[in-house]
C-alpha positions as CSV (number, residue, x, y, z in Angstrom):
1,X,160.2,170.3,86.2
2,X,161.6,171.2,82.8
3,X,160.3,174.3,81.1
4,X,157.7,173.8,78.4
5,X,158.4,177.1,76.6
6,X,160.0,180.5,76.7
7,X,158.8,184.1,77.0
8,X,160.3,187.5,76.3
9,X,159.0,191.0,76.5
10,X,160.4,192.9,73.5
11,X,160.3,196.6,74.3
12,X,161.1,199.1,71.6
13,X,162.2,202.5,72.9
14,X,162.2,205.4,70.4
15,X,161.6,209.1,70.3
16,X,162.2,211.6,67.5
17,X,165.4,213.7,67.5
18,X,164.4,216.7,69.6
19,X,167.6,217.8,71.4
20,X,167.7,221.6,71.6
21,X,164.3,221.8,69.8
22,X,162.7,223.8,72.6
23,X,160.1,222.6,75.1
24,X,156.4,222.1,75.2
25,X,154.4,221.3,73.1
26,X,157.2,219.7,70.9
27,X,160.8,219.3,71.7
28,X,162.9,218.0,74.6
29,X,159.9,217.7,76.8
30,X,159.1,214.5,74.9
31,X,162.3,213.0,76.2
32,X,161.8,214.3,79.7
33,X,158.3,213.0,79.9
34,X,159.4,209.6,78.7
35,X,162.4,209.6,81.0
36,X,160.4,210.5,84.1
37,X,157.4,208.3,83.4
38,X,159.0,205.3,81.6
39,X,162.8,205.0,81.5
40,X,163.6,205.8,85.2
41,X,160.6,203.8,86.5
42,X,161.6,200.9,84.3
43,X,165.2,201.1,85.6
44,X,163.9,201.2,89.2
45,X,161.7,198.2,88.5
46,X,164.5,196.1,86.9
47,X,167.0,197.0,89.6
48,X,164.5,196.1,92.3
49,X,164.0,192.7,90.7
50,X,167.7,192.2,90.5
51,X,168.2,193.2,94.2
52,X,165.4,190.7,95.1
53,X,167.3,188.0,93.2
54,X,164.6,187.6,90.6
55,X,166.1,185.8,87.6
56,X,164.3,187.8,85.0
57,X,165.2,188.3,81.3
58,X,163.8,190.7,78.7
59,X,164.7,192.2,75.4
60,X,165.0,196.0,75.3
61,X,165.5,198.1,72.2
62,X,167.0,201.5,72.4
63,X,167.2,203.3,69.0
64,X,170.6,204.9,68.4
65,X,169.1,208.4,68.0
66,X,167.3,208.0,71.4
67,X,170.4,206.7,73.1
68,X,172.4,209.6,71.8
69,X,169.9,212.0,73.3
70,X,169.7,210.2,76.6
71,X,173.5,210.4,76.9
72,X,173.7,214.1,76.1
73,X,174.7,216.2,79.1
74,X,172.4,219.2,78.2
75,X,169.4,216.9,77.8
76,X,170.1,215.4,81.3
77,X,170.6,218.9,82.8
78,X,167.3,220.0,81.4
79,X,165.7,216.8,82.7
80,X,166.7,217.9,86.2
81,X,165.0,221.2,85.6
82,X,161.9,219.4,84.3
83,X,161.6,217.3,87.4
84,X,162.0,220.4,89.6
85,X,159.2,222.1,87.7
86,X,156.9,219.1,88.2
87,X,157.7,219.0,92.0
88,X,157.1,222.7,92.3
89,X,153.8,222.4,90.4
90,X,152.6,219.7,92.7
91,X,153.5,221.8,95.8
92,X,151.5,224.7,94.4
93,X,148.6,222.4,93.8
94,X,148.8,221.3,97.5
95,X,148.4,224.9,98.6
96,X,145.7,225.6,96.0
97,X,143.6,222.6,97.2
98,X,144.0,223.6,100.9
99,X,142.4,227.1,100.3
100,X,138.9,227.4,101.7
101,X,137.5,228.5,98.3
102,X,139.2,225.7,96.4
103,X,139.4,223.1,99.1
104,X,139.4,219.4,98.0
105,X,141.0,216.9,100.3
106,X,141.4,214.2,97.7
107,X,143.0,216.4,95.1
108,X,145.2,217.8,97.9
109,X,146.2,214.2,98.7
110,X,146.9,213.4,95.0
111,X,149.0,216.6,94.7
112,X,151.2,215.4,97.5
113,X,151.3,211.9,96.1
114,X,152.7,213.4,92.8
115,X,155.2,215.5,94.7
116,X,156.5,212.4,96.4
117,X,156.5,210.5,93.1
118,X,158.5,213.0,91.2
119,X,160.9,213.5,94.1
120,X,161.5,209.7,94.0
121,X,162.2,209.9,90.3
122,X,164.6,212.7,90.8
123,X,166.4,210.9,93.6
124,X,166.6,207.7,91.5
125,X,168.0,209.6,88.6
126,X,170.6,211.5,90.5
127,X,171.6,209.0,93.2
128,X,170.6,205.4,92.3
129,X,171.6,205.8,88.6
130,X,174.1,208.6,89.0
131,X,172.6,210.6,86.2
132,X,173.6,207.9,83.7
133,X,170.5,206.3,82.1
134,X,172.4,204.6,79.3
135,X,175.1,203.3,81.7
136,X,172.4,201.9,84.0
137,X,170.9,199.9,81.1
138,X,174.3,198.8,80.0
139,X,175.0,197.4,83.5
140,X,171.9,195.3,83.3
141,X,173.0,193.9,79.9
142,X,176.6,193.3,81.2
143,X,175.1,191.3,84.1
144,X,172.9,189.2,81.8
145,X,169.5,190.4,82.8
146,X,168.6,192.2,79.5
147,X,169.5,192.2,75.9
148,X,169.7,195.6,74.4
149,X,168.8,195.6,70.7
150,X,169.6,198.3,68.2
151,X,167.9,199.9,65.2
152,X,168.7,202.0,62.2
153,X,170.5,205.2,63.3
154,X,167.7,207.7,63.0
155,X,164.8,205.2,62.6
156,X,164.9,205.6,58.8
157,X,162.1,203.8,57.0
158,X,164.4,201.3,55.2
159,X,162.1,199.8,52.5
160,X,161.4,203.2,51.0
161,X,165.0,204.5,50.9
162,X,166.1,204.9,47.4
163,X,169.7,203.7,47.7
164,X,171.3,200.7,49.3
165,X,174.1,203.0,50.6
166,X,171.5,204.7,52.8
167,X,170.4,201.4,54.3
168,X,174.0,200.5,55.0
169,X,174.7,203.9,56.4
170,X,171.7,203.8,58.7
171,X,172.8,200.4,60.0
172,X,176.6,201.0,60.3
173,X,176.0,204.3,62.0
174,X,173.5,202.8,64.4
175,X,175.9,199.9,65.2
176,X,178.9,202.2,65.8
177,X,176.8,204.3,68.2
178,X,175.6,201.2,70.0
179,X,179.2,199.9,70.4
180,X,180.3,203.3,71.8
181,X,177.4,203.3,74.2
182,X,177.4,199.6,75.3
183,X,180.9,198.4,74.6
184,X,179.9,195.5,72.3
185,X,178.3,194.8,69.0
186,X,174.5,194.3,68.9
187,X,173.1,190.9,67.8
188,X,169.4,191.9,67.6
189,X,167.6,194.8,65.8
190,X,164.2,196.2,65.8
191,X,163.6,197.4,62.2
192,X,162.1,200.9,62.2
193,X,158.4,200.5,62.2
194,X,158.9,196.7,61.8
195,X,159.2,197.6,58.1
196,X,160.6,194.9,55.9
197,X,160.9,194.2,52.1
198,X,162.4,191.2,50.2
199,X,164.8,191.5,47.3
200,X,163.5,193.0,44.0
201,X,164.7,194.1,40.6
202,X,164.5,197.7,39.6
203,X,163.1,198.8,36.3
204,X,166.6,199.0,34.8
205,X,167.3,195.4,36.0
206,X,169.4,196.1,39.1
207,X,169.0,193.7,42.0
208,X,168.3,195.4,45.3
209,X,168.8,192.8,48.1
210,X,166.2,192.2,50.8
211,X,166.6,193.9,54.2
212,X,167.8,190.6,55.7
213,X,170.9,190.8,53.4
214,X,172.0,194.1,55.0
215,X,171.4,192.8,58.5
216,X,173.5,189.7,57.9
217,X,176.4,191.8,56.6
218,X,176.4,193.7,59.8
219,X,176.5,190.6,62.0
220,X,172.9,191.0,63.2
221,X,171.2,187.7,64.0
222,X,167.5,188.4,64.7
223,X,164.8,191.0,64.1
224,X,161.1,191.2,64.9
225,X,158.0,191.4,62.8
226,X,154.3,192.0,63.2
227,X,152.1,188.9,63.6
228,X,150.7,189.1,60.0
229,X,154.2,189.1,58.5
230,X,154.7,185.5,59.8
231,X,151.2,184.1,59.6
232,X,149.7,186.1,56.7
233,X,150.7,183.9,53.8
234,X,152.0,185.1,50.5
235,X,154.2,188.2,49.8
236,X,152.3,191.3,49.0
237,X,153.2,194.4,46.8
238,X,153.6,194.6,43.0
239,X,154.1,190.8,42.8
240,X,150.6,190.3,44.2
241,X,149.1,192.9,42.0
242,X,148.8,195.5,44.7
243,X,151.1,198.4,45.4
244,X,151.5,199.2,49.1
245,X,151.4,203.0,48.9
246,X,152.8,205.2,46.1
247,X,156.5,204.4,45.9
248,X,157.4,207.3,43.6
249,X,160.6,206.4,41.7
250,X,160.8,202.9,43.3
251,X,159.3,200.2,41.2
252,X,159.5,196.6,42.4
253,X,159.6,193.3,40.6
254,X,160.3,190.7,43.3
255,X,163.0,188.1,43.1
256,X,160.5,185.6,44.5
257,X,157.2,186.0,42.7
258,X,154.0,185.2,44.5
259,X,153.5,182.1,42.4
260,X,156.8,180.5,43.5
261,X,156.8,181.2,47.2
262,X,157.8,178.5,49.7
263,X,155.4,175.6,50.1
264,X,152.3,176.4,52.0
265,X,152.8,175.9,55.7
266,X,151.1,177.1,58.8
267,X,153.8,179.5,60.1
268,X,153.4,180.4,63.8
269,X,154.8,183.1,66.0
270,X,155.6,180.4,68.6
271,X,158.7,179.6,66.5
272,X,161.5,181.7,65.0
273,X,162.3,181.3,61.3
274,X,165.4,181.9,59.2
275,X,164.6,184.5,56.6
276,X,165.1,183.1,53.1
277,X,168.0,184.5,51.1
278,X,165.8,186.3,48.7
279,X,168.7,187.2,46.4
280,X,169.1,183.5,45.6
281,X,165.6,183.2,44.1
282,X,162.8,180.9,45.2
283,X,164.9,178.2,46.8
284,X,163.4,177.9,50.3
285,X,166.3,175.9,51.6
286,X,168.7,178.8,51.2
287,X,168.6,181.3,54.1
288,X,170.3,184.4,55.1
289,X,171.4,183.3,58.5
290,X,169.2,186.0,60.0
291,X,166.2,185.0,62.0
292,X,162.8,186.7,62.5
293,X,160.5,186.5,65.5
294,X,156.9,187.4,65.2
295,X,154.8,189.2,67.7
296,X,152.4,187.0,69.7
297,X,149.0,188.3,69.1
298,X,147.2,186.7,72.0
299,X,149.3,188.3,74.6
300,X,149.8,191.5,72.7
301,X,146.1,192.2,72.6
302,X,145.9,192.1,76.4
303,X,147.7,195.4,76.3
304,X,147.1,196.8,72.8
305,X,143.4,196.2,72.5
306,X,141.4,199.4,72.8
307,X,138.3,197.4,73.8
308,X,139.6,195.0,76.4
309,X,143.3,195.7,76.9
310,X,144.4,196.3,80.5
311,X,145.2,200.0,80.1
312,X,141.5,200.8,79.6
313,X,140.5,199.5,83.0
314,X,138.3,202.1,84.7
315,X,140.6,202.4,87.8
316,X,143.8,203.3,85.9
317,X,144.9,206.8,85.4
318,X,143.3,208.8,82.7
319,X,145.9,210.1,80.2
320,X,144.1,212.8,78.4
321,X,142.7,214.9,81.2
322,X,145.1,217.3,83.0
323,X,144.6,219.9,85.7
324,X,144.5,223.5,84.5
325,X,146.6,224.6,87.4
326,X,149.6,222.3,86.9
327,X,149.1,219.8,84.1
328,X,149.0,216.9,86.5
329,X,146.6,214.1,85.9
330,X,144.2,213.6,88.8
331,X,141.5,211.5,87.2
332,X,140.9,207.8,86.4
333,X,139.5,206.2,83.2
334,X,136.2,205.9,85.0
335,X,134.2,204.2,82.2
336,X,134.0,203.5,78.5
337,X,133.0,206.4,76.3
338,X,132.8,208.8,79.3
339,X,133.4,212.4,78.5
340,X,136.5,214.0,80.0
341,X,134.4,216.4,82.0
342,X,132.7,213.5,83.8
343,X,135.9,211.6,84.9
344,X,136.1,210.6,88.6
345,X,139.2,211.1,90.7
346,X,142.2,208.8,90.5
347,X,142.9,206.4,93.5
348,X,146.4,205.0,93.4
349,X,145.5,202.2,95.7
350,X,142.6,201.1,93.5
351,X,145.0,201.1,90.5
352,X,147.6,199.1,92.4
353,X,145.0,196.4,93.1
354,X,144.2,196.1,89.4
355,X,147.9,195.9,88.6
356,X,148.1,192.8,90.8
357,X,145.1,191.2,89.1
358,X,146.2,192.0,85.6
359,X,149.8,190.8,86.2
360,X,148.5,187.5,87.5
361,X,146.1,187.1,84.6
362,X,148.8,187.7,82.0
363,X,151.2,185.3,83.7
364,X,148.5,182.6,83.7
365,X,147.7,183.4,80.0
366,X,151.4,182.9,79.0
367,X,151.6,179.6,80.9
368,X,148.3,178.4,79.3
369,X,149.4,179.3,75.8
370,X,152.8,177.7,76.1
371,X,151.3,174.5,77.6
372,X,148.7,174.3,74.9
373,X,151.3,174.8,72.1
374,X,153.6,172.1,73.7
375,X,150.6,169.7,74.0
376,X,149.6,170.1,70.4
377,X,153.0,170.1,68.8
378,X,155.4,168.6,71.3
379,X,157.7,171.6,70.6
380,X,159.4,174.1,72.9
381,X,157.6,177.4,71.9
382,X,158.4,181.0,72.3
383,X,156.0,183.9,73.2
384,X,157.4,187.3,72.1
385,X,155.3,190.1,73.5
386,X,156.3,193.2,71.6
387,X,155.4,196.8,72.6
388,X,156.6,200.4,72.5
389,X,158.4,200.9,75.7
390,X,156.8,204.4,76.1
391,X,153.4,202.7,76.3
392,X,154.3,201.7,79.8
393,X,154.4,204.5,82.3
394,X,153.7,207.3,79.9
395,X,150.5,206.2,78.2
396,X,149.6,203.5,80.6
397,X,150.8,205.0,83.9
398,X,150.7,201.8,85.9
399,X,152.3,199.7,83.1
400,X,155.8,199.6,84.4
401,X,154.6,198.3,87.8
402,X,152.6,195.7,85.8
403,X,155.7,194.6,83.8
404,X,157.7,194.1,87.0
405,X,154.9,192.0,88.6
406,X,154.6,189.9,85.4
407,X,158.3,189.2,85.4
408,X,158.1,188.1,89.1
409,X,155.3,185.7,88.4
410,X,156.9,184.2,85.3
411,X,160.4,183.9,86.9
412,X,158.7,181.8,89.7
413,X,157.1,179.4,87.2
414,X,159.4,176.4,86.4
415,X,157.3,175.7,83.2
416,X,158.4,179.0,81.6
417,X,161.9,180.0,80.7
418,X,162.5,183.8,80.6
419,X,164.9,184.6,77.7
420,X,166.2,187.4,75.6
421,X,165.7,187.2,71.8
422,X,169.3,186.3,70.8
423,X,169.5,183.8,73.7
424,X,166.5,181.9,72.4
425,X,167.9,181.9,68.8
426,X,171.2,180.5,70.0
427,X,169.7,177.9,72.3
428,X,166.9,176.9,69.8
429,X,168.1,177.7,66.3
430,X,165.2,178.0,63.7
431,X,164.3,174.7,62.0
432,X,162.5,176.2,59.0
433,X,163.2,178.9,56.4
434,X,160.4,181.4,55.5
435,X,159.9,183.8,52.7
436,X,158.3,186.8,54.4
437,X,156.3,189.6,52.7
438,X,156.8,193.2,52.4
439,X,155.2,194.6,55.5
440,X,155.2,196.9,58.6
441,X,153.3,197.4,61.7
442,X,151.7,200.5,60.3
443,X,148.0,200.9,59.4
444,X,147.0,198.1,57.0
445,X,150.3,196.3,57.5
446,X,152.0,198.2,54.7
447,X,153.8,201.5,54.0
448,X,150.8,203.8,53.8
449,X,151.5,205.6,57.1
450,X,154.8,206.8,55.7
451,X,154.0,207.3,52.0
452,X,150.6,208.7,51.2
453,X,148.9,211.8,49.8
454,X,150.0,213.9,52.8
455,X,153.7,212.7,52.8
456,X,154.5,211.7,49.3
457,X,156.2,215.0,48.6
458,X,158.9,214.2,51.3
459,X,160.3,211.3,49.4
460,X,161.8,213.1,46.4
461,X,164.0,215.3,48.6
462,X,165.1,212.2,50.5
463,X,166.0,210.3,47.3
464,X,167.8,213.4,45.9
465,X,169.9,213.8,49.1
466,X,170.7,210.1,49.0
467,X,172.0,210.3,45.4
468,X,173.9,213.5,46.2
469,X,175.6,211.9,49.2
470,X,176.7,208.9,47.1
471,X,178.2,211.3,44.5
472,X,180.1,213.3,47.1
473,X,181.5,210.1,48.6
474,X,182.8,209.1,45.2
475,X,184.1,212.7,44.6
476,X,186.3,212.8,47.8
477,X,188.1,209.5,48.2
478,X,191.0,211.2,49.9
479,X,189.7,214.3,51.6
480,X,191.6,216.9,53.6
481,X,190.7,217.1,57.3
482,X,188.4,220.0,56.6
483,X,186.6,218.2,53.8
484,X,186.3,215.0,55.9
485,X,184.6,217.0,58.7
486,X,182.1,218.5,56.2
487,X,181.4,215.1,54.6
488,X,180.8,213.5,58.0
489,X,178.3,216.3,58.9
490,X,176.6,215.8,55.6
491,X,176.1,212.2,56.5
492,X,174.6,213.2,59.9
493,X,172.2,215.6,58.2
494,X,171.2,212.9,55.7
495,X,170.4,210.5,58.5
496,X,168.4,213.1,60.3
497,X,166.3,214.0,57.3
498,X,165.6,210.3,56.7
499,X,164.0,209.7,60.1
500,X,160.6,207.9,59.8
501,X,159.2,210.2,62.5
502,X,158.7,213.1,60.2
503,X,156.2,211.4,57.7
504,X,154.6,209.5,60.6
505,X,153.9,212.7,62.5
506,X,152.5,214.4,59.4
507,X,150.2,211.4,58.7
508,X,148.9,211.1,62.2
509,X,148.6,214.9,62.7
510,X,150.1,214.6,66.2
511,X,152.8,217.3,65.4
512,X,152.3,218.0,61.7
513,X,153.8,221.5,61.5
514,X,156.7,220.6,63.8
515,X,157.6,217.5,61.7
516,X,157.5,219.4,58.4
517,X,159.7,222.1,59.9
518,X,162.3,219.6,61.2
519,X,162.3,217.7,58.0
520,X,162.6,220.8,55.8
521,X,165.3,222.2,58.1
522,X,167.5,219.1,57.7
523,X,167.0,219.0,53.9
524,X,168.0,222.7,53.7
525,X,171.1,222.2,55.9
526,X,172.2,219.2,53.9
527,X,171.9,221.1,50.6
528,X,173.5,224.3,51.9
529,X,176.4,222.4,53.3
530,X,176.9,220.4,50.1
531,X,176.8,223.6,48.1
532,X,179.5,225.2,50.2
533,X,181.7,222.1,49.9
534,X,181.3,222.0,46.1
535,X,182.0,225.7,45.8
536,X,185.6,225.0,46.9
537,X,185.5,227.3,50.0
538,X,186.8,224.8,52.6
539,X,187.0,227.2,55.5
540,X,183.4,228.4,55.0
541,X,182.1,224.8,54.6
542,X,184.1,223.7,57.7
543,X,182.8,226.5,59.8
544,X,179.2,225.7,58.8
545,X,179.7,222.0,59.5
546,X,181.0,222.8,62.9
547,X,178.0,225.0,63.6
548,X,175.6,222.3,62.5
549,X,177.4,219.7,64.6
550,X,176.9,221.8,67.7
551,X,173.2,221.9,66.9
552,X,172.8,218.2,66.3
553,X,175.8,216.7,68.2
554,X,175.1,213.0,67.3
555,X,177.1,210.1,66.0
556,X,180.5,211.4,67.0
557,X,182.4,208.6,65.2
558,X,180.4,208.6,61.9
559,X,182.4,207.9,58.7
560,X,180.9,209.3,55.5
561,X,182.4,206.4,53.6
562,X,179.7,204.2,55.0
563,X,177.5,205.9,52.4
564,X,179.6,204.7,49.5
565,X,177.4,203.6,46.6
566,X,179.8,201.1,45.2
């Protein structure tokens, strides 16, 4: 039987830069939690599938700043310590729940269950994957099971950066890091926060190309968007009479006005599209050579929906309630709107039963949707189910097991072809060109989450640092070795202060003070280092640059010339 359509999970893995930033509540523990609950379980699941000869495929994004941290020896050493602490905490709980005055057989059972679970993660990390998380993912890509996509170097929010040099620098640094890690150039990219903008003219008449232009220049073939970006119709923003958030100094007059967009069509996420070359004006037939794939909403809601998504099932582990003795999570969701104090105990076997049910349900849904699309259109469709990787295992504890079972079901279905994103684009090139609007997957589909009343003050220092970096690149076309080391470190600090995580965390309030501290720290380091360079004291500037590199230690092969404003 020939396949009627294709499917790919697209998993986006990203965490803020937190190396040597301390531990709980903010710092390296973010990485250690994700590694223990998501990345190592995901590797175990994928390697199990491979060893069982399951011909799976999926698309996995690893942002450069996350990959740099997962490859850092000190982060990995601290991960071992983190696992030891979890194992010891579980052992202490076992004793605690055996005491006559605090006896609880089920909690004692769960404590031992956690001890065994963390011991398995530690054994997998040290033995099965030889303490090499990045290398283990690389092997899966080299063997054709996964496609690893890249992102901007530090997850900079590209549409709001003030200079094209920063967009190029973010992309070139990310690609150089990827090549160092994975031994090849990437072909796919997850744009930070799925944030896109088309070409526009500035107030002084300069043309700023659309994001697709920069992707094409770096050899990237495909990126991903939110559902509404594909199906939502006309471009938005100034051209539509509505500003998406306060842009500060950035004023937009789009190359393709809303009144001259491509002919009305019913765009669908079941097909990829070439993104129009927005620098060429409103000629829909001209495209950039870069394709976009939209998130399938029907499958996405099965996981994302707060009301009826799988993770909210009453038998899955409750994320928010933790034991006062150890921080371990011994409770299940129990019911909708139930107070944390009234949660029932977690039963791993109950949860495993629900994983089987939900995996089978999802696999049937994928088949039904692809068959229906093929029946209606006669076309070979694609379902792209896009999620944050950390949702699985960390937020939805059973999610990694669910992923593995879904892949087993789909691989056994001859009507469904499992693919990676670039594979699908190469085998089924887009047949249409689409003008897509300025958008993101943030609240409201625009930029508000990153530029609002709480975060607007952050953008002026970012834009000032961008302009200063451009000026320094022009000022030092032939630097000494010492000057080059300083300029390269300035580029790193610029990238780190541009990370989208800092305004995001301020807006959401998850780690507001931490984010402000980290952002301000990188701005201060950048300006102090630039001051020392411009003062003419090369030795002092070089010493400070080396000190900062030891703190950050990312992007070893960066080249400050990537931030050239010419």
